[in-house]
Every structure is written in structure tokens, then in C-alpha cells.
C-alpha positions as CSV (number, residue, x, y, z in Angstrom):
1,M,5.0,14.1,-9.8
2,N,6.4,10.6,-8.4
3,A,4.1,7.8,-8.4
4,L,4.4,3.7,-7.5
5,A,2.5,1.3,-9.1
6,W,3.4,-2.3,-7.5
7,N,2.0,-5.9,-7.1
8,C,2.8,-6.3,-3.9
9,R,2.0,-10.2,-3.7
10,G,0.6,-9.3,0.2
11,V,1.0,-6.6,1.8
12,G,0.6,-8.0,6.1
13,N,4.3,-8.6,5.5
14,A,6.8,-6.3,7.9
15,S,9.7,-6.5,5.0
16,T,6.8,-5.6,2.2
17,V,5.8,-2.3,4.7
18,R,9.7,-1.0,5.4
19,E,10.2,-1.4,1.6
20,L,7.3,0.0,1.0
21,V,8.3,2.8,3.8
22,C,11.9,3.6,2.1
23,F,10.2,3.5,-1.6
24,S,8.0,5.9,-0.8
25,Q,10.9,9.0,1.5
26,R,13.6,8.0,-0.8
27,L,11.7,9.0,-4.2
28,Q,9.3,10.8,-2.3
29,L,6.3,9.6,-4.2
30,K,2.9,11.4,-3.8
31,L,0.9,8.4,-4.9
32,I,0.9,5.0,-4.8
33,F,-0.9,2.8,-6.4
34,L,-0.9,-1.4,-4.6
35,C,-2.6,-4.7,-6.2
36,E,-2.6,-8.0,-5.0
37,T,-2.5,-7.0,-1.3
38,R,-4.3,-9.6,-0.1
39,Q,-5.4,-7.7,3.2
40,D,-8.9,-6.3,4.5
41,K,-8.6,-2.5,2.6
42,E,-9.0,-0.9,6.8
43,K,-6.8,-2.7,8.1
44,V,-4.2,-1.8,4.9
45,R,-5.6,2.1,5.4
46,G,-4.6,2.1,8.8
47,C,-0.8,0.2,8.9
48,L,-0.1,2.0,5.2
49,R,-1.3,5.3,5.7
50,N,0.1,7.5,8.7
51,R,4.2,5.1,7.9
52,L,3.4,6.4,4.4
53,G,2.6,10.4,5.2
54,L,0.1,10.5,2.5
55,S,-3.6,11.5,3.2
56,G,-5.6,10.4,0.7
57,F,-7.0,6.3,0.6
58,A,-8.8,4.4,-1.7
59,G,-9.1,0.4,-1.5
60,V,-11.4,-2.5,-1.9
61,D,-10.6,-5.8,0.4
62,S,-9.4,-8.7,-0.9
63,V,-11.7,-12.5,-1.7
64,G,-9.5,-14.3,0.7
65,T,-5.8,-14.2,0.0
66,S,-6.2,-13.0,-3.6
67,G,-7.5,-9.1,-4.7
68,G,-7.3,-6.1,-3.0
69,L,-6.4,-2.9,-4.2
70,A,-5.1,-0.2,-2.9
71,L,-4.7,3.9,-3.4
72,F,-2.5,6.1,-1.2
């Protein structure tokens, strides 16, 4: 099983999303854990779940501009 854990320091940036999707496709990731998303969990789920091709999601909202977790 391939997995990725990444302190992404904000997943709202388009280049960060492109990098993550590229990693996911190239490495055929089955599990992705993101910390410091700096985003609302529903925004992260809506933005990334389909693009990553993964069905499951669990997340924690950020508080202001810090924190936030996502597990795909």
C-alpha cells in the first residue's frame, strides 16, 4: 500500500493541489494524510476527493489560518 503524509501548509493554492494530484497519480497512492490544510474540511473534501480519485474522507476544520487535517 502506498501512502503519503504531507504538511502542506495550505491546500487552497492551485499549485499545491496540482502537485498533490501529480503525486497521487504517479505513486498510485491509496492513503493520503494532509496536515496544516488551513481550510474548512468541507472545502478540502469538495476540492480534492474527486480529483484524487479516492472515495473515503475524514477531516478536521482549521482554526483561523492554522491547523486543519484531512485523511483520504
